[in-house]
N, C-alpha and C positions, 0 to 999 in steps of 0.2 A: 439520217445519220444518227448513230447512237451516241449518247453521252459516254465519255471515256475518262478514265484515270490512267495516265501513261507512266512509264518509268521516269519521265521527267518531273512528275509531280510528287514523287515519294523520296523520303530520306531512308537509305538502306544501310548507312554506316553502322557496323557492328551487329547487323541483323542477318539472320539466316533467310535467304530468299529462294523459294522453290520456283523454278522456271519450267513451264511446260513448253518444250520445243518440238519441232517436227524433224526428227532424225530418222525418218522412215526411208532410208537410202538403199539403193540397189547394191547387192553383194554378189560376188562370184568367188567361190572357193574361199570364203571368209574375208575377202578383200573388198573394200568399197570401190565401186566402179564410177560413181558420180557423187561428188561431195557438195553439189550445189546447195542443198538444203542446210548442210552444216555451215557453209560459208555465209549463207543468208542469216543465220542466227547470231553471228559474231557481233554486230553492232549492239544488240541488246545485252549480250553477255559482257562485252567490254564496258558498257555504260555502268552496269552493276558492279563490276570488279573495280573500276576506277572510283566509284562512289563508296568503296569500303564495305560492300556487301559480302556475305559469305554465301556463295552461289551454289545451289544444289539443282542440277539439271535432271529432267526426266523426260522420257519419250516412249512411244511404242516403236516396234520394228516388226513388220510383217503381220501375220495372223496366227500367233501361237495358240489362240483360243483357250487361254487359261492354263496352259501346260508349259513346263519348262523345256524349251528347245534350244540346246546349246548353239545351234547354227544361226539362231536369231538373237544371240547375245549382243548387247551394245558395246562390248569391249573394243571392237575396232573403231567405233565412233570416239571413244575416249582417247584412243591413241592418235587419231587424226585431229581431234580438237586440241590436244597438247601441242601438236606441230603448228597448228594455225594460230593459237594464242601465244605461243612462245613460252609456255609455262605448263607445269604438270596439271593435268586433270585427273584426279584420283578416281579410279573406277571402283565403285562399291559393289563388288561381286557378291550379290546376295539374291538367290533364287526367289526369296520372299519379298524382294524389292525394298521393303522397309524393315528388314530383320536386323540381326546383331551387327553385321558388317556395315550396313547403312547407318545405323545409330552411332556406332563407334566413329565412323568417318565424319559424321555430322558434328559430334561432340568435340572432335579434335580440330575443327576448322578455326582458322584465323581470318582476319579481315582480308579480303581479296582472294581467298582460296576458292577453288572450283572443284566440285565432285560431280560424278554422273552416276545416277541410280541405274539398276538393271531394268530391262524391258518391262514396262508397266503391264503389258498384256500377258505376262507370265502369271499374273494373278487373275483368277476367274472372276473376282469381284469387279475388276476394272470396267469392263463393258456393260456390266449390270448396274453400275453406279451405286454400289452398296456402301452403306455408311461406315462399316468397320475399316475398310481400306482407305476411304476418304479421310477418316479421323487419323489413321496412321500417317498418311502423307502430311496432313496438317500439323501433326505433332513434331515434325522435323523442322518446321520453319516458323518465322514471324510474319513473313510477307509472301504473297503469291503473285506470280506474273505469268500470264498466258501469252505465248508468242507462236502458237500453232493454229493458224487459221484453217489449215486443211482438215482438222478434226473438229472444228467449231460447231458443225451441225450435228454432232453426236454428244449425248450427255453421259460422260464417263467420270470415273472418280477423279482422274488427274486433270480434268478441265472444267468440271462442274461441281461434283460432290465436295471436293476439298475446299471450295470457296465458302461453304457454309461454316467452316470451322477455323478460318483465319480472320484476323481483324482487318487486314488490308489486302485488297486485290487490285491488280492493274493489268494493263496490256503492254506488251513489248512493241518494238518499232515495226516488226513485220505485221503484226495484228493491227496496229494503229494505221499503217499504210493501207491495208485492205479495207478497213472500215471507212477511211476517208475517201479513197478513190471509188469504191463501189457505192458507198452511201451518197457521195456528192454526185456521181454520175447519174444515179437514178432519181434522187430526191431534189437536187439543185443543179440541173444540167445547164450548160450553155446551149442555146438553141440556134438552129434546129437540132433536135435530139433524135438519133437513129439507133435502132436496135437491130442486130443481125442475128437471126436464130437459124441453126442448122442441126445436123445430127440425124439420127435415124427415126426417132419416134416422137409423135405428137404427145403421146401419153406422158412422157417424161418431162414435158414442158408446158403442160396445161396451165398451171398456175402462173408460170412465167409469162406466157402470152397474155393471159387475162390481166395480170398486174401491169405489164408494160403498156398495154393499150390505154391505160389510164394516164400514162406519163409521156409517151413518145410522140414525135411528129411523123416519123417514118418507121415502118416495121417491114423488114426484109426477111423472107422465109425461103430457105433453100435446103439442100440435103434431102435425105430420105423422107423427112416429115412433110416435105412440100407435096408429095404425091397424094397424100390424104386430102389436102386442100384442093389439089387439081381435080381429083375425082369428085369432090364435093361441088365443084363448079360445073360438073357434067362432062369432064374430059375423060379420054381413054388412056389408061396408064399401063397397059400390057401386064407384064409380070413384075412391075415395080412394087417396092415395099408399100403397103397400105395398112392402115388400122381401121377396119370397118366400123368398129364401135365408136370411132371419134369423127366420123363424117359429119354427123349433125353438129357436133361441137365446132368443127371447122367452119361450117356454114354460119354458126352463131358468131364466131370471131370475125368473119368477113363483114357481117352486118354490123357488129360492134365497131369495127374500124371505120366504117362509113358513117355511123352515127356520131362517132367521136371526132370525125374529121382527120383521122390518121391515114396517111398514105401507105397502103399495104402493097408490097411488091412480091409477086410470085414468079417463078421461072416461066418464061415464054417459049424457050427452046431448051432442049435437053440432050445430053450425050447419052446414048443408050448402048447397051451391050447385049450379046446373045447368050452370055453366061457370066457368072461372077468370077472373073479371072482377068488378070492384067493383060493377057494376050488374047482376050476375046475379040471377036469382030465388033466394031463399033461404028456409029454414025450419029449425025445430029438430026433431030426431028422436032416439030412443034410439041410443046409439053403436053398438050391435050390430045395428041394423036400418036401415042406410043403403040406400035403394033404388038399383037400377041406374040409371045416368045421372046420379047425384048424387055429389058429392064433399065430404068433410069439409074445412072451411076455418077453423073456430074451435071452441072449447069452448062448450057451452051454459050456460044460467043455473043449472041444477042443479049442474053440475060446478064452475062458478065459485064457488058457495056452499060446496061441499065442499072445494075446494082452498084457498079463503080461510080457512075454519075451521081447516084443518090447519096452515096457515102461522101463524095467530094463536096456536096452541099452542106453537110452536117458540121456542127461545132462540137458535138459530143457523140461518140459511137461506142456502144457496148456490143461485143461479139461473143456468142456462145454457140459452138457447134459448127463443124465443117460443112462445106457446100457439096461435097461428094465423097467418093471412096478415096480419100487423099492418100491412104496407105499404099494404093496402087498408083505408080507413077503416071500411067496413061490416063488416069481419071482424077488427077490432082490439080488440073488447070484452074478450075473454078475456085478452089480453096486458095491456091497460090495468088490468083488475081485479086481475091478479096483481101488477102494479107497485104499485097502490094498497094491496093487502093487505100487501106487504112494507114499504111506507112507513109503515103504521100499526102494524106488528108491534113488540112490545117484545122485539126480538132484534137480534143482530148480523146484518146483511144484506150479503152479498157477491155482486156481479153479475159473472159470469164473462166479461166482454168480448163482442165480436162484436155480433150482432143484439140480444142482451139489453141490452147497454149502450146501443146506439142507441135501443132502445125506451124505456127508462126516462128517458133524456135528452130524447128527442123528446116524451114525454108529460108532462114537467115534474116528474118524481119523482127526478131524479138527486141533488139535494141532500139527499134524505131517506134515501139509502142509506149504510150504514156505509162501504162501499168499492166502487168500480166499477173493475174491472180494465182496464188499458190494452192488454192482449194477448188477442185472440180465440183464435187457435190456441195460443198459449203457455199461456193459462189453462186451456184444454181439456186439454192434455197434462199440466199440473200436476194437474188433477183426476183424471186417469187414474192418477196415482201415479208418473208418469215423472220422472226427473231431467232437467231442462232443461239442455242443453249450455252456453247462455250464462250461466245462473245458476251452474252447477257450476264453470265456469272462473273465476268471479270471487268465489267464496265459499268460501275455504279448500278449493279444489278441489270445492266444492259438496256434499261428501258428509257427511251427518249421521252422527255416530258411532253405532255399534251395538255394544252390550256384552251378550253372551249368556252365561248360566250353563249349563254342562253338568253336570247333577246325577248323571250316570252311574247306577249301580245303587244309588241311595240314596233313602231316604224312602218310607215307606208312605203311602197317601192321607191318613191322619190326621196323620202327621208333616209331610207336604208342606203341609197347610193351616196348621199351626203355624209352619212356616218362612216361608211367604208372609206371614203376619200380622206376623212379626218384621221382614221385609225391606221391606214396603210403605212405611213412613215413611222408611226409609233411602234409597230410590231415588226417592221422590216429587219431582217438579219437575226431575229431571235433564234436561240438554240433550242427550239421546241416546236412541236406541231401546233399551229394556231388554227382554230376552227371557229367559225361564226355559225351558230345554229339559229336560223332566222325563220320568221313566219313563212308559211308555204307560199304566199303570194309574192314574197321577196326573193325566192330561190333563184329563179331564172335571171333577173337583173343582177343579183349578187354574184352568181357564177361568172357572168360576163365581166363584172367590175373587178374581180380578183384575179382574172386570168393573167398569168405571168408573174404573180406574186407568191409569197410563201403562205398564203391564206387558203384554207379549205372551207367548203360550205357544207353545212349539215342541216337537217330538218329537226323540228321539235317534237314530231310525233308521226305515226303512220298507222294504218289499219292492217290487220293480218289476212285480209282477203284480197284476191287479185283484182276483182271488179264486182259490180252488182249493185243492188238497190240499197246502198249504204250512204244515203244522202249526207253530204258534207265531209265524208271521210276521204283520205288520201292513200292511194295504194303505193306499194314499194316501187312498182314499175314507173309510176308517175314521178317519183322522186329521182330515180336513176336517170330517167329520160331528161329531167330538168337539170341534171348535173350534180345533184347532191351526192356526197360521199359518206356522210355520217348521219345517224338519226338517234335522237334521244328517246329512250324507251323507259316507261315506268317512273317518270319524274314525280316527286312528292305531290305536286299540284295536280297532276293527272290522276293520281290515286285519290287525293283528297276531294277535288271538285267533281271528278267524273267517274268516281267509284271504280277505277281500274284495279284489277286484282293481280295476284302473282301469276295466275293461270293465263290471263290475257297478255301479261308481260312476256311470258314464255312463248306464246304463239307469235307475238311480234318479233321476238328475238330470232326465232327459227326462220321466219319469213325474210327478215333483214339479211341473214346470212345467205339465204337462197338467191337473193338478188344482188349479192356483192356489196351490200351496205355494211358499214362498220357501226355496230350498235354501241351507244353509250348507255349502259344499263344502270339505272338508279336504284339505290336501296338506302334505308335509313330508319331511324327510330324517332318516336315522339318523346316529349319530355316525360310523360307518364311511364312509358316503357323504360326510359333511362333510370328514372327514380326507383322503379321496381326491380332494377338490376338484371333486366332480361335483354339488354342491348345486343350482346353477341349472339345469343340464341335466336333473337328475332331476325337479325341481319343474315345469319347463316341460312335460315329457312327461306328468306327471299332469294338468296343466291342459288340455293339448291334447286328451287323450282324454276327460276329464270333460265338455268342452264340444262334443264331436262332435254335430252335429245341432241344436244350440241356436242360435236366431237372435239377432241383436244386441239387439232389444228385450227378449227374455227375459234375455239375459246382463246387461243393465244393472241388472236387479232382483236378481240373484243376490248372494250374499255368499260370499267366499272366506276360509277360515281357514287361515293358515300356521302349522303346528305343527312346530317343530324338535323332533323326537322325543327327541333327545339332551338336551334341556333340560327335559324333563317328569319330575319326580320323581327326578331324578338329583343334584340339588344344583348342577348346572351351569346357568349363566344366559347367555342370549344378550344381548349388549349392544344398546342402542338402535340402534346403527349396523349391527350384524349383522342385526337384525330388519328394519330399513329396506331393507338391500341386497336381501334376498330378496323383500320385498313390492314393491319397485320393479321387480324383474325379473318378478314375476307380472303387474304392471300392463302392462309392456312386452309380455309374451306375449299378453295380452288385446288390446292394440293391434295386434299382428301378426296375430292371428286375425280381428279385426273392424276397428276403426278407432279414431281418437283419442277420439271422443265416447263410445264404449262403455268405453274404458279410463278415461276421466275420471269416468264415472258409477259403475262397479262399486265396491263397498266391500270392503276387505280387512282382516281381523282378524289380530291376533297371538294365538297360542294356546299360548304356552310359559311356564306358571307365572306368570301375571299376578297381581300383588298390589297392595294399596293403596299401597305404597311405590314400585312400579315403573311403575304405570299412567301417570302424568303424563308421564314421559319418553318412554315408548313411543308414547303416543297423540299426542305433539307431532310425531312424525316425519311428513313430508308424505304418505307412502303408506300409513300405518297408520290405519285408520278405526275402531278399537275393539279389543275382545278377545273371545276364546272362553275363558271362565274355568272351570276345573275345581273343585278342592277349595275354593277361596276363595269360590265362589258359594254355598256352604252355610253361610257365616259372616257375621258383621257386617262383615267386611273388604270384602264385595262392595259395600256402600254407599260405602266410600271409593273403590273402583275406578270405580263409576258416576259419582261426583262428583269425579273426578280433577282437574277444573279449578277447584275451589272451595277 
């Protein structure tokens, strides 16, 4: 779950507050046919009004693609909002969105007033996240609040760019609820934790499956995507939907589930039809024996019973994607049964937006679910483990703190177990990712010892070859099979004692990503380099080479650890400002290599003798997202570092 600043944490009295809402409502002949999204925005708006804020609302509507389309004007929304709020919501009818009418309306505001800007997508700059429009939006306000989770996976001016130019950014109640429910469901679930995935394509859920297999106890796969898995198991699927390019991937995921001890359920019987039509002839057959000329359109009764039983065992269930062609009444039984099973489960039930949300609402089970996400694409990317640009920009830069202990060449397996038992209660409940990077011989017992806790296990190094005559080295496959999730790469001691170069660091980074490991990529300067004034230049070079061949999606998941070598074990200490200066430069380097979104997502640690006394000041810096801790990670002081904010 991401760190967040909510509307409860900010004082808005007398301040202009720009709120990004999701008013993308359906219209017919200029009239709103469903005001659910407008109603959902009221708690945040009312909170800001009652707090004395001058509330400026903005949203997109439809897809005008940068042109002014009167039929997509937000004027009807302003009228409906006025009715719902019981007060006038002035509509700033301005095709430029931030033009003269908007400025005049903003200047005339009094405490508690509400205005609505025109459709943000009337501006071509919006979807391109161009600075000029972002700056114009920021110029209208003192505070920014994002309450539109449905667009959080897109980096636009009104949800990402504007945050660069406002002093205070926060999330509204809708966004906060999404972060808490989706974040807790995936990262801190009550167990057993089950995920139900459906829909038509494996390709759209590749990263979701891979990510969830690291976290769930039960994985249920239905819908059209199941037939690729069934064919991968050697079954006959007739004319059913299949993605040939992902058959090998499906095999890998089945094997991964076995290796992780995850109970993976696939359909054992299937409702098939002789054509894609609600009135088609249909029958139930074993899932691996679908005859030619027939296609799978729903899960069968045996599968319904098995899936429902599995869900009934769970304490947390996340569902994304229908079990069949639920839009056709004759083939909606599987989806309806799954909705009913979740409604009756004694569990936290989270519906991941899109077709799943539509199905449970359409079938009358919406009010029985713990949470239904408002964002289809956004919730899917959240389940993939991605940092969403819109969330990141409005939640303390959206980056969850990560505090990793580097145990170096310390602790035998028995000593490691004793240390873990001592540290467990000290780090429990921390609002940060906690990682123990342990000697290779300690990984397997450490993984077992931290099971069921908030602690992750990482390695201190690895080699960039898969196997071979590299005596004493450790391959990435060995690490993942042992259960490691992270790996430190390019630590200053590896560079100093073992002559590791920027080029070998790059090879290791690429291999880590290939195997699903999260690299903690180290960089830093010596005292001589600092005294010669080349710190930034030196560190930028290390980062540029380390990330050669790494794509933006991979980079967003990486961790960078800035190690001022001159401040490690020397008695010299980098000030908070010195540490921030370099970490900020590293983030700017990532932006130059990739883009603003990637720079906003990547987490940067400080690794120069972090202690319980220094952690709070360092971690309060805007570009420092935690620490890579050496000696202090072997002591009780590590608990103080992890709980720096308490």
